[in-house]
N, C-alpha and C positions, 0 to 999 in steps of 0.2 A: 621419663627417662628414655622410653623407647618410642620411636616414630613409626616403626613398622613392627611386625610380629617379633623379629629377632635383630633389629637394627637400632642402634642408639639414635636419639634425637640429636640435632646439631648442638644444642645447648641445654643445660639443665634449667628447668623452669623455676626452681627454687633458689639456686645459688648462682646461676649464670656460668657454671663451669663448662668449658668447651669439651663436650663429650666426643665430638668427631675425632679429636686427636687421640683418644684412647680406644678407638674402634680396632679390635684385633683383626689381622689379615685372615684370609680364608685358610691358609696353611696352619695357623695356630689352632684351628678348631677341628682338624682331622683326628687328633687323639680322642676327641669326644664323639664325633659323628661315626667313625668306623666301628667302634665296639657296640654302639647303639644299633647300627644297621645289622650287625651279626646277631645281637640279642633279639631284635624284632623279627628277623628271619627265622631264628630258632623258635621263637614264640609262635609264629604263624604255623610252622611245621608241627609243633606239639599240639596246637589248637586243632589242626587238621587231623592228626592222628587220634586225638581223644574224642572229637565229636563228629568227624566226617561230614562237615557241612557242605552244601552245594557251593559251586564256584561263585555264584552271584552274591552269596553271603560274605565270602572272602572279599570280594570287590566292594561290598558295602561297609564292612568293618575296618579293614586295614588302612585305607588311605587317611581317614580322620585320626586313627590311633597313631600312625606314623607321624603325621603332621603335628599333633599335640605333643607327643613325646619329644620330637626333634626341637620344636619351638621352645618348649619348657627347658630342655637341657641347654640349648644355646643361650637362652636368657640367663639361666643360672650361672653358666660358665663365664659369660661376658660380664655379669655383675661381679662375680668373684675376681676376675682379672682386673676389673676397674678398681675395686677396693684394694687389691694388693698393690696396684701401681700408685694409688693416691696415698695410702697409708703404709709406708715401708716398715 
């Protein structure tokens, strides 16, 4: 279903559905991305306040955490939007 971490494949391998036609535009995903950015930033601040780790540890931890959370959320929202469009 996905050709890239958060992008639909051109066609479904199982049924042949044209998934490219259902790809939401970037503006449709702002309501998902912006709150996640705020929550991740607040999480980083709380993590820093609680443990006081060195800066290199922040640089080691937060890029993969942000990438995984964003990709997971975008995949979930895209699949939800796809199912709502196909099954009204």
